C-alpha positions as CSV (number, residue, x, y, z in Angstrom):
1,X,95.5,65.2,20.6
2,X,97.6,68.3,20.0
3,X,100.9,68.7,22.0
4,X,99.6,71.3,24.4
5,X,96.5,69.2,25.0
6,X,98.6,66.2,25.8
7,X,100.7,68.2,28.3
8,X,97.6,69.6,29.9
9,X,96.1,66.1,30.1
10,X,99.2,64.9,31.9
11,X,99.0,67.7,34.5
12,X,95.2,67.6,34.9
13,X,94.5,63.9,35.1
14,X,96.3,63.2,38.4
15,X,94.9,66.4,39.9
16,X,91.3,65.4,39.0
17,X,91.8,61.9,40.3
18,X,93.0,63.3,43.6
19,X,89.6,65.0,44.1
20,X,87.6,62.0,42.8
21,X,87.0,63.3,39.3
22,X,87.5,61.8,35.9
23,X,89.1,63.8,33.1
24,X,86.8,63.6,30.1
25,X,88.4,65.9,27.6
26,X,91.0,68.6,27.1
27,X,90.7,71.3,24.4
28,X,93.4,73.9,23.8
29,X,92.7,76.4,21.1
30,X,94.8,79.4,20.0
31,X,92.7,82.5,19.8
32,X,93.9,85.9,18.5
33,X,95.7,87.1,21.6
34,X,95.5,84.2,24.0
35,X,94.8,80.5,24.4
36,X,91.5,79.0,25.4
37,X,91.9,75.9,27.6
38,X,88.7,73.8,28.2
39,X,88.7,71.0,30.7
40,X,85.7,68.7,30.9
41,X,85.4,66.5,34.1
42,X,82.9,64.2,35.5
43,X,82.0,61.8,38.4
44,X,79.1,59.6,39.2
45,X,77.3,62.0,41.5
46,X,77.8,64.9,39.1
47,X,79.9,68.0,39.2
48,X,79.1,71.2,41.2
49,X,80.1,74.8,40.6
50,X,82.3,74.6,43.7
51,X,84.1,71.6,42.1
52,X,84.7,73.6,39.0
53,X,86.1,76.5,40.9
54,X,88.3,74.4,43.1
55,X,89.8,72.5,40.1
56,X,90.1,75.8,38.1
57,X,92.3,77.4,40.9
58,X,94.5,74.3,41.3
59,X,94.9,73.6,37.7
60,X,95.5,77.2,36.8
61,X,98.5,77.2,39.2
62,X,99.9,74.0,37.7
63,X,99.5,75.4,34.1
64,X,101.3,78.6,35.2
65,X,104.2,76.7,36.8
66,X,104.7,74.6,33.7
67,X,104.0,77.4,31.3
68,X,101.4,75.4,29.4
69,X,100.1,76.7,27.1
70,X,102.8,79.3,26.5
71,X,101.6,82.8,27.1
72,X,98.3,84.1,28.3
73,X,95.3,81.8,28.4
74,X,91.7,81.6,29.6
75,X,90.8,78.4,31.5
76,X,87.3,77.0,31.5
77,X,86.5,74.0,33.7
78,X,83.1,72.3,33.5
79,X,81.0,69.2,33.5
80,X,80.4,67.6,30.1
81,X,76.7,68.1,30.6
82,X,73.6,65.9,30.5
83,X,74.3,65.0,26.8
84,X,77.8,63.9,27.8
85,X,80.1,63.4,24.8
86,X,81.8,60.1,24.3
87,X,85.4,60.5,23.4
88,X,87.4,57.5,24.5
89,X,87.1,53.8,24.3
90,X,86.2,53.6,28.0
91,X,83.3,56.0,27.4
92,X,81.7,53.7,24.8
93,X,82.2,50.7,27.2
94,X,80.9,52.5,30.2
95,X,77.6,53.7,28.6
96,X,76.6,50.5,26.9
97,X,72.8,50.1,27.3
98,X,72.2,53.9,27.1
99,X,70.7,55.8,24.3
100,X,73.2,57.8,22.2
101,X,73.4,60.1,19.2
102,X,76.1,59.5,16.6
103,X,77.1,61.7,13.7
104,X,79.3,60.1,11.1
105,X,81.9,61.4,8.6
106,X,80.4,59.4,5.8
107,X,77.0,57.8,5.2
108,X,76.3,54.2,6.2
109,X,73.2,52.8,4.5
110,X,72.3,56.3,3.3
111,X,72.5,57.9,6.8
112,X,75.0,60.1,8.7
113,X,73.0,60.4,11.9
114,X,72.0,57.6,14.2
115,X,70.0,57.7,17.4
116,X,69.6,54.5,19.4
117,X,70.8,52.1,22.1
118,X,74.6,51.6,22.4
119,X,74.5,47.8,22.5
120,X,78.2,47.0,22.4
121,X,81.7,48.3,21.7
122,X,83.8,45.6,20.1
123,X,87.1,45.0,18.4
124,X,87.0,43.2,15.0
125,X,90.0,42.7,12.8
126,X,91.9,45.3,14.7
127,X,89.2,47.9,14.4
128,X,86.8,49.3,17.0
129,X,83.1,48.8,16.2
130,X,80.2,50.6,17.7
131,X,77.1,48.4,17.8
132,X,73.9,50.4,17.8
133,X,70.2,49.4,17.8
134,X,68.2,52.0,16.0
135,X,64.5,51.6,15.1
136,X,64.6,47.9,15.7
137,X,67.7,47.4,13.5
138,X,71.2,46.7,14.5
139,X,74.1,48.7,13.0
140,X,77.8,47.9,13.2
141,X,79.6,51.3,12.8
142,X,83.4,51.6,12.6
143,X,84.6,53.9,15.4
144,X,86.8,55.9,13.0
145,X,83.6,56.9,11.1
146,X,82.1,58.5,14.2
147,X,82.7,62.3,14.2
148,X,80.6,63.0,17.3
149,X,79.0,60.8,19.9
150,X,76.8,62.0,22.8
151,X,74.5,60.5,25.4
152,X,70.9,61.2,24.6
153,X,69.6,63.7,27.1
154,X,67.1,62.0,29.5
155,X,68.2,58.4,28.8
């Protein structure tokens, strides 16, 4: 996580918790003339447009007071969507039993894309392992090999 993302996370996480939301991801990207700050939040019953507007106003005030990121910025607050990305260890644990799509940095058994049931998320010899059942086979995929992980829409 980049320094500005870490600072924004520290400001956003308690704010979101106070309104019953979970902070899923923070992105902070330097554009030509301003920063783009994206906040993804979620909760069990889903996120409404009113939720996004409320958090946007409150978080915008916090970012302004703390001058993070420095200079002008655009703030986007949204739900992670139906194909929710999995970023953190807790995401892989929470969504065991659900169907996921994985994209890997390098091939494993000649494949870089996997679609199947997230069976487990384990630690083995100090490494995190994603256990996936795909087409009747079980795969043990090192977490560091996963570039992108999403819930499969409709699962």
